[in-house]
C-alpha positions in Angstrom: 13.4 -64.6 74.4 14.7 -66.4 71.2 11.5 -65.6 69.4 11.4 -62.0 70.7 15.0 -61.3 69.7 15.2 -63.1 66.3 11.6 -62.7 65.0 12.7 -60.0 62.5 14.6 -62.7 60.6 11.4 -64.4 59.4 8.6 -62.7 57.6 6.0 -65.0 59.2 7.0 -63.9 62.7 7.6 -60.3 62.0 6.4 -57.9 63.3 4.0 -59.8 65.6 3.5 -63.5 66.2 -0.1 -64.4 67.2 0.3 -68.1 68.0 2.2 -70.2 70.5 5.8 -69.3 71.1 7.0 -72.8 70.4 5.3 -72.8 67.0 6.8 -69.4 66.3 10.3 -70.7 67.2 9.8 -73.7 64.9 8.9 -71.5 61.9 11.8 -69.2 62.7 14.5 -72.0 62.8 13.1 -73.6 59.6 13.3 -70.2 57.9 16.9 -69.8 59.1 17.8 -73.2 57.7 18.7 -75.1 60.9 19.3 -78.8 60.4 17.4 -81.3 62.6 20.6 -82.3 64.5 21.6 -78.7 65.2 18.9 -77.9 67.7 16.4 -79.4 70.1 13.1 -77.9 71.3 12.4 -78.0 75.0 9.2 -77.0 76.8 10.2 -73.4 77.2 13.7 -73.3 75.7 15.7 -74.2 72.6 19.0 -75.9 72.7 21.5 -75.2 69.9 24.2 -77.8 69.4 27.0 -75.8 67.7 28.1 -72.2 68.6 28.6 -71.4 64.9 24.9 -71.8 64.3 24.2 -69.2 67.0 26.9 -66.9 65.7 25.5 -67.2 62.2 22.0 -66.4 63.6 23.5 -63.4 65.5 25.2 -62.1 62.3 22.0 -62.3 60.4 20.3 -60.5 63.2 22.9 -57.7 63.1 22.4 -57.3 59.3 18.6 -57.3 59.8 18.8 -54.5 62.3 20.2 -52.1 59.7 17.6 -53.1 57.2 14.8 -52.6 59.8 16.3 -49.2 60.8 16.2 -48.2 57.1 12.6 -49.3 56.7 11.5 -47.6 59.8 13.3 -44.4 58.8 11.7 -44.6 55.3 8.3 -45.1 56.8 8.7 -42.2 59.2 10.0 -39.9 56.5 7.1 -40.9 54.2 4.7 -40.2 57.0 6.2 -36.9 57.8 6.4 -35.9 54.1 2.8 -36.9 53.6 1.8 -34.7 56.5 3.8 -31.8 55.1 2.2 -32.4 51.7 -1.3 -32.4 53.2 -0.6 -29.1 55.0 0.8 -27.5 51.8 -2.2 -28.8 49.8 -4.6 -27.3 52.4 -2.7 -24.0 52.3 -2.7 -24.0 48.5 -6.4 -24.6 48.5 -7.0 -21.8 50.9 -4.8 -19.4 48.9 -6.5 -20.4 45.6 -9.9 -19.9 47.2 -8.9 -16.4 48.4 -7.3 -15.5 45.1 -10.4 -16.7 43.1 -12.6 -14.7 45.5 -10.4 -11.6 45.0 -10.5 -12.1 41.2 -14.2 -12.6 41.2 -14.8 -9.4 43.3 -12.4 -7.5 40.9 -14.3 -8.8 37.9 -17.6 -7.9 39.5 -16.3 -4.3 40.1 -15.0 -4.2 36.5 -18.3 -5.3 35.1 -20.2 -2.8 37.2 -17.9 -0.1 36.0 -18.4 -1.3 32.4 -22.2 -1.2 32.8 -22.0 2.4 34.0 -19.8 3.4 31.1 -22.0 1.7 28.5 -25.1 3.2 30.0 -23.4 6.6 30.0 -22.3 6.3 26.4 -25.8 5.1 25.3 -27.3 8.1 27.0 -24.7 10.3 25.4 -25.4 8.7 22.0 -29.1 9.5 22.3 -28.2 13.1 23.1 -25.3 13.4 20.5 -27.2 16.0 18.5 -27.6 18.4 21.4 -25.1 20.9 22.8 -22.2 19.8 24.9 -23.4 18.8 28.4 -22.1 16.6 31.2 -24.0 13.7 29.8 -22.5 13.7 26.3 -19.1 15.5 26.8 -17.1 12.3 27.1 -18.9 10.7 24.1 -18.3 13.7 21.9 -14.6 13.7 22.9 -14.4 10.0 22.0 -16.1 10.7 18.6 -13.6 13.5 17.8 -10.6 11.4 18.8 -11.8 8.4 16.9 -12.5 10.4 13.7 -9.1 12.1 13.9 -7.3 8.8 14.3 -9.0 7.3 11.3 -8.5 10.4 9.3 -4.8 10.4 10.1 -4.4 7.0 8.4 -6.5 7.8 5.3 -5.4 11.3 4.2 -5.4 11.9 0.5 -1.9 11.5 -1.1 -2.3 13.8 -4.1 -4.0 17.1 -4.8 -6.2 15.5 -7.5 -7.7 13.0 -5.0 -11.0 14.6 -4.0 -12.9 11.5 -3.0 -11.1 9.7 -0.2 -11.7 12.3 2.6 -13.6 10.6 5.4 -17.2 11.7 6.0 -17.1 13.5 9.4 -19.7 13.0 12.2 -22.0 15.9 12.8 -19.9 17.3 15.7 -16.8 17.4 13.4 -18.3 18.8 10.2 -16.9 22.3 10.6 -13.5 21.1 11.9 -13.3 18.5 9.1 -13.9 21.2 6.5 -11.1 23.4 7.9 -8.7 20.4 8.2 -9.5 19.5 4.6 -8.6 23.0 3.3 -5.4 23.1 5.4 -4.4 19.6 4.1 -4.9 20.5 0.5 -3.2 23.8 0.9 -0.2 22.0 2.4 -0.1 19.5 -0.5 -0.4 22.3 -3.0 2.4 24.2 -1.3 4.6 21.1 -1.2 3.8 20.4 -4.9 4.5 23.9 -6.0 7.8 24.1 -4.1 8.9 20.9 -5.7 8.1 22.0 -9.3 11.2 22.8 -11.3 11.2 25.8 -13.7 11.3 23.4 -16.6 8.3 21.5 -15.2 6.4 24.8 -14.6 7.0 25.9 -18.2 5.8 22.5 -19.3 2.6 22.8 -17.3 1.9 26.3 -18.6 2.1 25.0 -22.1 -0.2 22.2 -21.3 -2.7 24.7 -19.9 -2.6 26.6 -23.2 -3.1 23.3 -25.1 -6.1 22.4 -22.9 -7.8 25.7 -23.5 -7.5 25.2 -27.2 -8.3 21.6 -27.8 -10.0 20.1 -24.7 -13.4 18.6 -25.7 -12.8 19.5 -29.3 -10.3 17.2 -30.9 -10.5 13.5 -30.5 -6.8 12.8 -30.2 -6.3 15.4 -27.4 -6.8 13.1 -24.4 -4.1 10.7 -25.7 -1.6 13.6 -25.9 -2.0 14.8 -22.3 0.7 12.5 -20.7 3.2 13.1 -23.5 5.6 15.9 -22.5 6.5 18.7 -24.9 10.2 19.1 -25.9 12.1 22.3 -26.7 12.6 21.4 -30.4 12.3 18.4 -32.7 15.2 19.4 -35.0 18.6 20.4 -33.6 20.6 23.3 -35.0 23.1 20.7 -36.5 20.3 19.2 -38.6 19.3 22.6 -40.1 21.2 23.7 -43.2 23.9 26.3 -42.6 22.5 28.6 -45.3 19.1 28.6 -43.6 20.8 29.4 -40.3 22.7 32.3 -41.8 19.5 33.8 -43.3 17.6 33.8 -40.0 20.7 34.4 -37.8 19.2 37.7 -36.6 16.0 35.9 -35.4 16.3 33.5 -32.5 15.0 30.0 -33.3 12.3 29.0 -30.8 11.1 25.7 -32.2 11.5 23.5 -35.3 9.8 20.3 -36.4 9.7 18.1 -39.5 6.5 18.2 -41.5 4.9 16.9 -44.7 3.8 19.8 -46.8 1.1 19.3 -49.5 1.3 21.3 -52.7 -1.6 23.7 -53.2 -2.0 22.3 -56.7 -2.0 18.5 -56.9 -1.4 17.9 -53.2 1.9 16.2 -53.7 3.5 15.4 -50.4 6.9 17.0 -49.8 9.1 16.7 -46.6 9.9 20.1 -45.1 11.3 21.7 -42.0 9.1 24.1 -40.2 11.1 26.6 -38.1 9.6 29.1 -35.7 11.5 32.2 -34.7 10.7 35.3 -32.7 9.2 37.0 -35.8 8.0 34.5 -38.3 7.5 30.9 -39.3 9.7 29.4 -42.1 9.0 26.5 -44.3 12.4 25.3 -45.4 13.6 22.6 -47.9 17.2 21.7 -47.3 19.1 25.0 -48.1 16.1 26.9 -49.5 13.4 28.8 -47.7 10.1 28.0 -49.5 7.8 30.3 -47.6 8.0 32.9 -44.8 4.9 33.7 -42.7 5.2 36.7 -40.5 3.1 36.3 -37.4 1.3 39.6 -38.1 0.0 38.1 -41.4 -1.3 35.0 -39.6 -5.1 35.1 -40.2 -6.0 31.7 -38.7 -5.2 28.1 -38.2 -7.6 25.3 -38.9 -7.5 21.6 -37.8 -10.2 18.9 -37.8 -11.9 17.4 -34.8 -10.6 13.9 -35.7 -7.3 12.1 -34.9 -5.4 13.3 -38.0 -2.4 15.6 -38.0 -3.4 17.9 -40.8 -2.9 21.7 -40.2 -4.0 24.6 -42.5 -2.4 27.9 -41.8 -4.4 30.8 -43.3 -2.4 33.9 -44.2 -3.3 37.4 -45.4 -2.2 38.5 -48.9 -1.0 42.0 -48.0 2.4 41.2 -49.4 2.3 40.3 -53.2 5.2 37.9 -52.7 3.2 36.0 -50.1 2.0 32.6 -51.3 -1.3 31.1 -50.4 -2.3 29.1 -47.3 -0.1 26.3 -46.0 -1.4 22.7 -45.8 0.8 20.2 -44.1 0.8 17.2 -41.8 2.6 17.3 -38.4 3.1 14.3 -36.1 3.4 16.6 -33.1 0.3 18.7 -33.8 -0.5 19.8 -30.2 3.1 20.6 -29.4 3.6 22.7 -32.6 0.3 24.6 -32.4 0.9 25.4 -28.7 4.4 26.6 -29.3 3.2 28.7 -32.3 0.3 30.2 -30.3 2.6 31.2 -27.5 5.4 32.5 -29.7 3.0 34.5 -32.0 0.8 35.5 -29.1 -2.3 34.4 -31.0 -4.0 31.7 -28.9 -7.4 32.5 -30.4 -6.6 31.9 -34.0 -6.7 28.1 -33.8 -10.1 26.7 -34.9 -11.2 23.1 -34.6 -13.5 22.4 -37.5 -15.9 19.5 -38.3 -16.3 18.4 -41.9 -14.4 20.2 -44.6 -11.9 23.1 -44.5 -11.4 25.7 -47.2 -8.1 27.2 -48.0 -6.8 29.8 -50.4 -4.5 28.6 -53.2 -4.2 32.1 -54.8 -6.4 35.1 -55.1 -9.8 34.0 -56.4 -9.0 30.3 -56.2 -9.8 28.1 -53.3 -9.1 24.5 -52.4 -10.8 22.0 -50.1 -9.7 19.5 -47.5 -12.3 16.8 -46.7 -12.1 14.7 -43.5 -13.6 11.3 -42.8 -12.9 8.2 -40.6 -11.7 4.8 -41.7 -9.8 1.7 -40.7 -6.4 3.1 -41.6 -5.1 6.7 -41.8 -4.6 7.9 -45.4 -4.1 11.2 -47.2 -4.7 11.4 -51.0 -6.2 13.5 -53.7 -9.9 12.5 -54.3 -11.6 12.4 -57.7 -13.4 15.7 -57.0 -10.0 17.4 -56.7 -10.1 17.8 -52.9 -7.5 16.6 -50.5 -9.0 13.6 -48.7 -7.9 12.9 -45.2 -8.9 9.6 -43.6 -8.4 9.3 -39.8 -9.0 6.5 -37.4 -11.4 6.7 -34.5 -10.0 7.5 -31.1 -10.2 4.6 -28.7 -12.5 5.3 -25.8 -11.8 3.8 -22.3 
């Protein structure tokens, strides 16, 4: 009974002792630390000398019972948790298997559907050139939608852009042409509505300039982006006497020029004033020459980059001097204004080589044009006015 009761106190006897009971009791008391004079072993019993030894053993047994209960409880809880975990694992495996099976079946159905759609589109692509049928209707609808989506993101931004329109598929050729016309009409309408009256007048003058000089004078392309102004000389910079003389004629445009004498070609700064009725060559407070638009016979310029202008006039009036030869830094602007004001757009001639002009009745002068490294204007040894212009830079 001693061994059966107190065997939990010794690791060698717990939980089962396989040997003789006496040997087990001997190991147990040695583990408990009994002294030799505190106990005696009999044949079937053990005799303990002091009660305190038994009480100490009993106290140790009471403490051991709590530890054993804790260990048993932990073992049981571990066993139970392990069983629950095994059940959950089996359930999770079953759920995962079912889910994978469902996903695989779903993927199989999706692939089967994709195969049907691809086959259908391949067949529709092979019949894309035929009329709309049940075989190619969805494909043609897809082609239309795809083209319209791509076209929406790449529409031309300006009216001048004629190259970025997407090439349509065969089924959208007619519709693409109609959409292109509508889009360009909308852009033109938007542009026209946004043009101010000043901008409109500017463009109209540029059209006149283009009709006169495009493809004829080398310096014309460079002048295209340069806007025209209303006048180059304000009324405050014109002498009051000149203004009083031409007060009945409304001043339309004025520009500073360099006039060359008919005899000797001496350069002289002048003001060229255009009114409703005539052109005035003025020097400070004096009008040097008045050219009525009705007597304007022609205007000659070279095809080079110089700014020389020759105005040819008729000699109906005896007081009228000869032709005018002068240099203007704003050649295109001046000639456009003069052509519009005088209503003589066809009198401007672009000439290659030399230009003759009339000094006085029966006497003519000559202006020769050539190209060089630097622009120059001087009287040549042969008595002609020599104009050297630079070559226009080509892009």
